[in-house]
N, C-alpha and C positions, 0 to 999 in steps of 0.2 A: 505494499499500500504505500502511495506518494505520499509525503510529508508535507502538507500545506504550506508550512513554515518556510520550505526550502526554494531556491529560485535556480533556473538555468541561466548562469550568467554568461554573458557573451563578453569575455574578457579580450582586450587588445591583444592582438597575436603575439606583438612584441614583448608583452611582458607575461602572456599565458605560460606556467611552469617555471617560471623564474624564482631561484630560491632565494632567502636573504643573502646579502653582503656576507663573504666569507667569513670576515674579521668580526661583524657583529653575531654570526652564528657562532662562532667557537667561543665567543665571550658569553654568550647566555647560557651555551652548553657547560662552560666550564664553572660559571656562578651555580646553575643547577645542580651539578655534582657535588658541590661544595656544601649545598644546601643538604643534600641527603647524606654530609658525614663524611665523604671521601677526601682523600689529600689530593689537591690539584695543584699542580704548576701552572700557571696562566702566562704560558709563553706565546700565546694565540694572539691576542689584541695588541696593535701598537699605540697605548697609551701613554704618554707621559708618565713617569711615577710623581713627578714633582709637583708640589705644591704652586699655585699661581702666587708671583713674589707679593709681598706684602702690600707695597703702594700702589700696586693696581688693584688688590681687592680693597685698601683703602678707599681708593677712586670709585670703585663699584658702589661700596657701602654709603659713600657721599652724595651719590647720584642716583640713590634708588628711587627718589621721589620723581625722577624725570619720567614722565608718562607721554608726551606729546610724539605723534609720529614725526619721524625726519625726513628730509629729502630722500629720493629713492635712490640717489646715486651715495648716498652716506651722509653724515655731519661733515660740514667742511672742514673746521678745525681736526678732525680726525683723518680726511684725506689730506690736508696740508700735512699732518705730522706722518703720514704714511711716504709722500711725495719727498719729504725732509730726510726720512731715514733712508730712502734708497739712494737719496744724493750723498749721505754720509758714510753708506756700507759700500753702496755699488758705483758711486762715482756717475750716476747718470742724473741728469737733470729732468725733473717731472714737476706738474703742478697739481694742484687739489683737483684740476680739473681730467686729468690724465687716472683718477683713481676711482675704482668703484666697491663699495663695500655690501658684502652679502653675508647671508646667514651659514657659514662656513663656505671655505672654498671649492668644496664638493658641488655645492648648489650653483656657484657660480660656474663650474666647468660644465655643469649641464646644461646651463643656459648658454655658453659660449657654443655648445655642440648644436644646440636646437638653432640659434642666430644664424650661424655660419653656415651654409649649405657647401660641406666640402668632405672630404676623406679623413679619417683619423688614423695616423701613423704611431704606432706604439712598438717602443722597442721591449723584448722580452727577456727577463723578467719584469715585469711592471706591477704598480697597484692595483688592487684586486677591481675597482670601481671604474676607472677608465673605459674599458670595453663593454661591459655592460651598460653603460649610460648610453653608448652609440647604439647598441641593440635597442634600448627602449625608445630612441627616437627615432631609429630606422637608417642610421649612417653606416656608412661601409668602414671595417676595420682593414688597416693592412698592416701583419707583424713583422716586425724586425727581429729576425732571431739571432741575438747575440750570443757571445762563446763565452765559456767559462774562463778559457785562458786568458781572456782579455779582460777578466774582471767582471763580466757581463755589462761593461760598456758600450754603447753606441759609437761605432767607429763613422768617420767621414765616408770612406769609400761605401760602408754600408747604407747610409743614408741617401750617397749619390747613385747606387744602383735602383733603389727603389722608386726614386724619383725622375731618372734618367728617360724610362720609356713613355711617359708623358708628362713634358716638360711643364704643359701650361695645365695640369690638373689640380683645382684647387684643395689644398691640403692641410690640416693642422697636425704637427708633430709635436708630440710629448717628449719633453725632457725632464726627468726628475733627479733631484740630486742634491745632496747626499740620497742614495735611492731607497725607497721603499718597494723592494725588498732586501736588498745588498747591503745597504750603509755605504756604496763607494761613490765616488764623488770625482770631478774633473778639475785639472789644471786651468789655468787661465790661457795656456798654451793649446791644450787640447781643445777647449772651448773657441777658441780662435778659428780653429782649421773647421769644426761643426759649424760655426757661424758661416765661415765663407761658403760652404756647401747649400746652407738654407738660401742665402742671398743669391746665390746661383740659380736657385728653383723657386725662388720667390715664395718659400712656404712660410706660413706663419707658425713661428715657434710657441708652444704654450711651455714655459720655465716653470715649474715646479719646483719653488724652492722653499717648502713649508719647513723643511728640515736645515737651512741654510745657517741658521744660529746654532746648532748644533755640530757643526763641523769640528771636530776634536782641536784641530789650531787655531780655531777662529779667524781663519782666512778665506771664507767662502767667496767664489767670485762668481759674478753674474754675466751669463751669454749676452745680457741685454748689453754691455758695456760693447760687445764686438757686433752684434745686429741689433741695435736699436729701434730701426724702424719697424723691424717684423717680429718683435719679441713683446708677448705678455709676460709679464711675471706674476706669479700666482702665490700669495702667501697668507699669514693669518697667525690667530693666537693659540692652536691646539697643541702645537708641539713643541717649539721653544719656551713657550710662556705657560705651559700645563693646563691650558684653558680649554682642552677639547670640547665639554659641555658647554661651555658660554656660547659656542657657534658663530664666530666672527671669523670672515676671510675677507682677502683684498685680492684684488686684480689692477694692474698698474701697465698701462697701455702707452704705446707712443701717440702722437699726433697723427700719424699717418694711419690708426686704425680706430680714431674717434668714431667712425659709423658703426663700427663692431660695440664699443661701448654705449652709445645710444641705442643701439638695438636691443642689447642686452637689458639696458635700463626700463625700457619700454614694456620687454617682457615682465620683469620683476615687478614692474608697478602694478601690473594685472596678475600677479600669483603673490609672493609674500610681503608686497609692499614696500616695507623697509626693513633693516635690522633691530634688533633690540636697542632701545635708545639709551637705558643706563649702561649696558656695554660697550656701546660704542662709545661712552663719553669715558669711560675707564681705559677704553683702550688707545686713548691718547696719551695717557703715562705710559703704557707700555711701549709704545713706537718713537715716544721723547725719548726714554731709556734714561741713563743717569748713574750714578754709582752703585746703588742699591741693584739695579736690576744688572749692571755690569759683571758683578760680584756673584751674583745669582748665575749667571750663565758661566762663568767662569770656572764655578766647583761643580754645575750640571755636566759640563763639558769633561770635566777633570774625573768625576767619578764613573761617567758612562766609558771614559776611555780606559780606565784602568778594570773595570768591571769586563769590559770587551776582551782584553788580554787573557784575561784569567778563565773566562767561559770558553773562548776560541781553543786556549791552551788545552783544556779538559777534552774538548772534541778531538783537536787534532791530534792527541797523546792516544786516543780512542779510534784513529783511523776514521774520523769523519772530517772531511774537508770544507773550508769556506774560503772565499777571498777575503782579504784583509779590508775591513770598512774605515772609511773615512771621516765618520760620522752618523748623525742618527742612533737609532738604539736597535740596528737588525743585524741578524748573520744569515746570509742564505748557504745553508749547509747542505751536503751531498753525500749521500749513502751508497754511492756506487760501488764504494770499496768490499761493501757486503751483498751486492745485489745478488750474486748465487746464493747466499745464504738465505736471502730473503725470500727468493723463488720457492727454495725448496720448503719454506713454512706457508707456501701458497700465498706469498705477498707480493703481488704483481705490480702495483701502481704507488704514485706518491699517497693517494688517497688511504689504499690500504693500509699502508706503512703507519701513517699519522692516527687512524683510527686503532690500530692495534697497541701501538705505542700508549696512547690515552687510556684504553683499557686495563692494560697491563701495568703502568707505572703511575697514570694520573698526569703526565707531561702531556701539554695541549699545545700542538704545532701548528702551521697551517701547510699543506703540500704546495708543491712548486707549480702544479697545474692550475691552482686559482691565481697565480699570478701569469697565467699563458704559457707554461712549460708543456711539453707532452705528457700525457696522462702516465706513460710507463716509466718516466725518469723519477728515480729517487732522491727529488730534491725536496727541502722545506724551508720555510722561514721560521727563525727562532727570534723573537722579541725579548731582551734581556732586561725586563722593566717589573718584573715580579717582585719587587721590594719596597720597603717604606722609605719613598723619597722624602718626607719631610724629616724624618730621623737623619738618615744619612746626609742631609743638605746640613742641618744642625752640627753633626759633627765635624761634615768639613771643614764650616766655617771657623771651628777651633784650630786649625791648622794654617798657618799663613799661605797665602796663594802660591807664591814660590816655592815653598818646601812640597817635597812629594808626600804623598800617604805613607804611615807605617806599614810594613810590612803586612801586619794583619788586619789591616782598616777595613778593605773588602770581605775578607772570612768573616769578620766581626760583624758587619751590617747589611752582607748581603748573601749571608749563608744561605738561604732558601734557595737563590738563583743557582748557588754553585751544586746545592743539594739535588736540586732537578736536573742540572745539566749532568751530573755523575749519572743518575738514574738512565738517561738516555743511552751513555756508552755501556753500562753494564747491561741494560736490557739488550742491545743490538750484538753484545759479545755472547750474551746466554742463550742466544736462540740457535 
């Protein structure tokens, strides 16, 4: 008998059967297992472990009363602060009129693809949501398969090959660095070479620099310096400022792409209207920076760098390889040394591997396939963020910035991360 309360829904074919974003799914699953009393190592979601800097929180508190709708493009003093930030950090001159504020850079990326009618070019491995957004909108995706020997970085020749067959085809090329999922970045010289190819083929570059401030050396270089007329810089508060849940993203355009900015603003006016008002006021403080925020960033980078060394060493000693990251908080690990052993246990895909690992050890990783890699490839992303960021920052603040951490610092303050990493090695060896 048919349930009268049910409906035969005619879903958009681009959405039908689409699962939750892999990162959000693994986070919800990890939380569910923890609620069931199981020990879980949350190495799946890429969320900053650090608290929002105190001056930024204070500014949000002071502006909690702000209730009015703001301009669709964003609060002008905030857009001015973002433009000035890029002038200071990236040596590019922009004004408030070049900046668009949105409820997370993820939403702005979706609007860009919706407004610009062109092919999306994505190097693999890449962040999990670029391609699904294109699918929702109905855009074509062209994958560039990068190589592990090159640390999974996009090479100029690889970009040229995908563009040369149809020089005039409209394209958006995504360049994310430091990369999610690899943590690998580019030197200024490498970016100059990529910029030369992008200019030759007149592609639009979406330079996703959301992890730029988490470059371990603090010397992030924007490709907009070398291809200013064709580069949109994507940024926000989620990663370097620890404010993922605040949902504030920024796009910074050149004058030559002002039509794209205006088109996105028009669609924004009919969808999200404007970004949260109190959060925009607080974000001014974040982008203006200052001594407290600089110390916060210094300590965050120092902690992540030290933890990365130990986590990667444990894995490497266990025969699990990964390129050396330059920033962010990810390792893109490769279990191929154990491929025959895995297959003998009926584990034939990266998804099989991560599911079995979670079941047997409580360690949550994401398989390489959700980042655009082949399903049969035994790669996975590990986010080394499962520690109490507030406590570790407080401990780091007791040490002079120029002094190294004591030998036991990471062992003492990030023991859960190290324990989970050892659990991965123990499991793979025990198969």
